[in-house]
C-alpha positions as protocol buffer text, in pm:
chain_id: "A"
residue {
  index: 1
  type: MET
  ca { x: -4280 y: 3211 z: 325 }
}
residue {
  index: 2
  type: THR
  ca { x: -4109 y: 3029 z: 42 }
}
residue {
  index: 3
  type: ILE
  ca { x: -3815 y: 3135 z: -159 }
}
residue {
  index: 4
  type: ALA
  ca { x: -3797 y: 3020 z: -515 }
}
residue {
  index: 5
  type: LEU
  ca { x: -3448 y: 3020 z: -664 }
}
residue {
  index: 6
  type: GLU
  ca { x: -3447 y: 3073 z: -1041 }
}
residue {
  index: 7
  type: HIS
  ca { x: -3143 y: 2968 z: -1233 }
}
residue {
  index: 8
  type: HIS
  ca { x: -3122 y: 3067 z: -1592 }
}
residue {
  index: 9
  type: THR
  ca { x: -2791 y: 2901 z: -1656 }
}
residue {
  index: 10
  type: PRO
  ca { x: -2722 y: 2576 z: -1819 }
}
residue {
  index: 11
  type: GLN
  ca { x: -2716 y: 2259 z: -1595 }
}
residue {
  index: 12
  type: SER
  ca { x: -2337 y: 2226 z: -1631 }
}
residue {
  index: 13
  type: PHE
  ca { x: -2287 y: 2539 z: -1431 }
}
residue {
  index: 14
  type: VAL
  ca { x: -2523 y: 2431 z: -1148 }
}
residue {
  index: 15
  type: ASP
  ca { x: -2407 y: 2067 z: -1126 }
}
residue {
  index: 16
  type: PRO
  ca { x: -2031 y: 2044 z: -1039 }
}
residue {
  index: 17
  type: TYR
  ca { x: -2030 y: 1678 z: -1152 }
}
residue {
  index: 18
  type: ALA
  ca { x: -2183 y: 1742 z: -1489 }
}
residue {
  index: 19
  type: ALA
  ca { x: -1942 y: 1699 z: -1772 }
}
residue {
  index: 20
  type: ASP
  ca { x: -1970 y: 1782 z: -2146 }
}
residue {
  index: 21
  type: PRO
  ca { x: -1885 y: 1449 z: -2325 }
}
residue {
  index: 22
  type: ALA
  ca { x: -1745 y: 1644 z: -2614 }
}
residue {
  index: 23
  type: GLU
  ca { x: -1472 y: 1787 z: -2404 }
}
residue {
  index: 24
  type: PRO
  ca { x: -1163 y: 1566 z: -2323 }
}
residue {
  index: 25
  type: ALA
  ca { x: -1116 y: 1487 z: -1952 }
}
residue {
  index: 26
  type: TRP
  ca { x: -742 y: 1560 z: -1973 }
}
residue {
  index: 27
  type: PRO
  ca { x: -558 y: 1790 z: -2205 }
}
residue {
  index: 28
  type: PRO
  ca { x: -338 y: 1602 z: -2443 }
}
residue {
  index: 29
  type: ALA
  ca { x: 38 y: 1596 z: -2367 }
}
residue {
  index: 30
  type: ALA
  ca { x: 252 y: 1850 z: -2529 }
}
residue {
  index: 31
  type: ALA
  ca { x: 470 y: 1712 z: -2816 }
}
residue {
  index: 32
  type: GLY
  ca { x: 815 y: 1633 z: -2720 }
}
residue {
  index: 33
  type: GLN
  ca { x: 739 y: 1628 z: -2345 }
}
residue {
  index: 34
  type: ASP
  ca { x: 912 y: 1355 z: -2145 }
}
residue {
  index: 35
  type: MET
  ca { x: 683 y: 1069 z: -2058 }
}
residue {
  index: 36
  type: ASP
  ca { x: 690 y: 853 z: -1755 }
}
residue {
  index: 37
  type: HIS
  ca { x: 924 y: 544 z: -1790 }
}
residue {
  index: 38
  type: LEU
  ca { x: 954 y: 227 z: -1581 }
}
residue {
  index: 39
  type: LEU
  ca { x: 1261 y: 217 z: -1356 }
}
residue {
  index: 40
  type: PRO
  ca { x: 1533 y: -27 z: -1466 }
}
residue {
  index: 41
  type: PRO
  ca { x: 1565 y: -346 z: -1278 }
}
residue {
  index: 42
  type: PRO
  ca { x: 1807 y: -334 z: -980 }
}
residue {
  index: 43
  type: ASN
  ca { x: 2169 y: -431 z: -1053 }
}
residue {
  index: 44
  type: PRO
  ca { x: 2284 y: -701 z: -816 }
}
residue {
  index: 45
  type: SER
  ca { x: 2643 y: -575 z: -823 }
}
residue {
  index: 46
  type: GLU
  ca { x: 2528 y: -244 z: -666 }
}
residue {
  index: 47
  type: ARG
  ca { x: 2351 y: -397 z: -369 }
}
residue {
  index: 48
  type: LEU
  ca { x: 2473 y: -320 z: -18 }
}
residue {
  index: 49
  type: SER
  ca { x: 2639 y: -604 z: 146 }
}
residue {
  index: 50
  type: ILE
  ca { x: 2488 y: -557 z: 490 }
}
residue {
  index: 51
  type: LEU
  ca { x: 2372 y: -862 z: 670 }
}
residue {
  index: 52
  type: ILE
  ca { x: 2049 y: -834 z: 884 }
}
residue {
  index: 53
  type: ASP
  ca { x: 2057 y: -981 z: 1224 }
}
residue {
  index: 54
  type: PRO
  ca { x: 1851 y: -1302 z: 1247 }
}
residue {
  index: 55
  type: ARG
  ca { x: 1625 y: -1152 z: 1521 }
}
residue {
  index: 56
  type: ASP
  ca { x: 1547 y: -854 z: 1295 }
}
residue {
  index: 57
  type: GLN
  ca { x: 1478 y: -1099 z: 1006 }
}
residue {
  index: 58
  type: HIS
  ca { x: 1243 y: -1291 z: 1231 }
}
residue {
  index: 59
  type: ARG
  ca { x: 1075 y: -968 z: 1346 }
}
residue {
  index: 60
  type: LEU
  ca { x: 1017 y: -856 z: 966 }
}
residue {
  index: 61
  type: ALA
  ca { x: 890 y: -1206 z: 875 }
}
residue {
  index: 62
  type: LEU
  ca { x: 645 y: -1208 z: 1172 }
}
residue {
  index: 63
  type: HIS
  ca { x: 517 y: -865 z: 1087 }
}
residue {
  index: 64
  type: ALA
  ca { x: 459 y: -974 z: 730 }
}
residue {
  index: 65
  type: ALA
  ca { x: 297 y: -1300 z: 833 }
}
residue {
  index: 66
  type: LEU
  ca { x: 59 y: -1123 z: 1068 }
}
residue {
  index: 67
  type: THR
  ca { x: -31 y: -866 z: 833 }
}
residue {
  index: 68
  type: ALA
  ca { x: -93 y: -1127 z: 555 }
}
residue {
  index: 69
  type: ALA
  ca { x: -314 y: -1322 z: 807 }
}
residue {
  index: 70
  type: GLY
  ca { x: -524 y: -1006 z: 859 }
}
residue {
  index: 71
  type: ILE
  ca { x: -383 y: -919 z: 1193 }
}
residue {
  index: 72
  type: PRO
  ca { x: -180 y: -605 z: 1144 }
}
residue {
  index: 73
  type: PRO
  ca { x: 42 y: -546 z: 1445 }
}
residue {
  index: 74
  type: ARG
  ca { x: -34 y: -250 z: 1656 }
}
residue {
  index: 75
  type: PRO
  ca { x: 222 y: -40 z: 1835 }
}
residue {
  index: 76
  type: GLU
  ca { x: 132 y: -203 z: 2171 }
}
residue {
  index: 77
  type: ASP
  ca { x: 228 y: -548 z: 2014 }
}
residue {
  index: 78
  type: ARG
  ca { x: 590 y: -444 z: 1989 }
}
residue {
  index: 79
  type: ASP
  ca { x: 703 y: -611 z: 2305 }
}
residue {
  index: 80
  type: ALA
  ca { x: 530 y: -945 z: 2218 }
}
residue {
  index: 81
  type: ILE
  ca { x: 671 y: -941 z: 1873 }
}
residue {
  index: 82
  type: ASP
  ca { x: 1024 y: -860 z: 2006 }
}
residue {
  index: 83
  type: GLN
  ca { x: 993 y: -1158 z: 2245 }
}
residue {
  index: 84
  type: LEU
  ca { x: 874 y: -1391 z: 1977 }
}
residue {
  index: 85
  type: SER
  ca { x: 1150 y: -1279 z: 1737 }
}
residue {
  index: 86
  type: ALA
  ca { x: 1416 y: -1384 z: 2003 }
}
residue {
  index: 87
  type: LEU
  ca { x: 1277 y: -1743 z: 1993 }
}
residue {
  index: 88
  type: PRO
  ca { x: 1491 y: -2000 z: 1799 }
}
residue {
  index: 89
  type: PRO
  ca { x: 1441 y: -2008 z: 1425 }
}
residue {
  index: 90
  type: GLY
  ca { x: 1246 y: -2337 z: 1425 }
}
residue {
  index: 91
  type: ILE
  ca { x: 979 y: -2184 z: 1653 }
}
residue {
  index: 92
  type: ASN
  ca { x: 955 y: -1864 z: 1442 }
}
residue {
  index: 93
  type: THR
  ca { x: 916 y: -2073 z: 1134 }
}
residue {
  index: 94
  type: THR
  ca { x: 640 y: -2274 z: 1301 }
}
residue {
  index: 95
  type: LEU
  ca { x: 455 y: -1944 z: 1408 }
}
residue {
  index: 96
  type: GLN
  ca { x: 472 y: -1827 z: 1047 }
}
residue {
  index: 97
  type: ARG
  ca { x: 351 y: -2160 z: 908 }
}
residue {
  index: 98
  type: TRP
  ca { x: 47 y: -2133 z: 1154 }
}
residue {
  index: 99
  type: LEU
  ca { x: -27 y: -1782 z: 1046 }
}
residue {
  index: 100
  type: HIS
  ca { x: 12 y: -1879 z: 680 }
}
residue {
  index: 101
  type: HIS
  ca { x: -230 y: -2171 z: 737 }
}
residue {
  index: 102
  type: THR
  ca { x: -498 y: -1931 z: 869 }
}
residue {
  index: 103
  type: THR
  ca { x: -476 y: -1723 z: 557 }
}
residue {
  index: 104
  type: SER
  ca { x: -502 y: -2020 z: 317 }
}
residue {
  index: 105
  type: ARG
  ca { x: -845 y: -2132 z: 455 }
}
């Protein structure tokens, strides 16, 4: 037993992806309507003067270096990153240099 479906409607009603090229994809914006504008650049005098702890700076830099190297940190990596962030600044800089070197290849 076969069932034949007959459609007597134009293809645009059958195919949801069909589009009439004569119709615009988006309606034009209403006259006088506010348009999007770029945000102004930040004002340095309005910045907060909060210092970030060096260990937190190392942690953020290590996260960024790992992600840039294609190794996004996982939640279970948190303890290792915390331990590495506590190392002296010279060691942290070396780790970041090594990770940067892997991405430049």
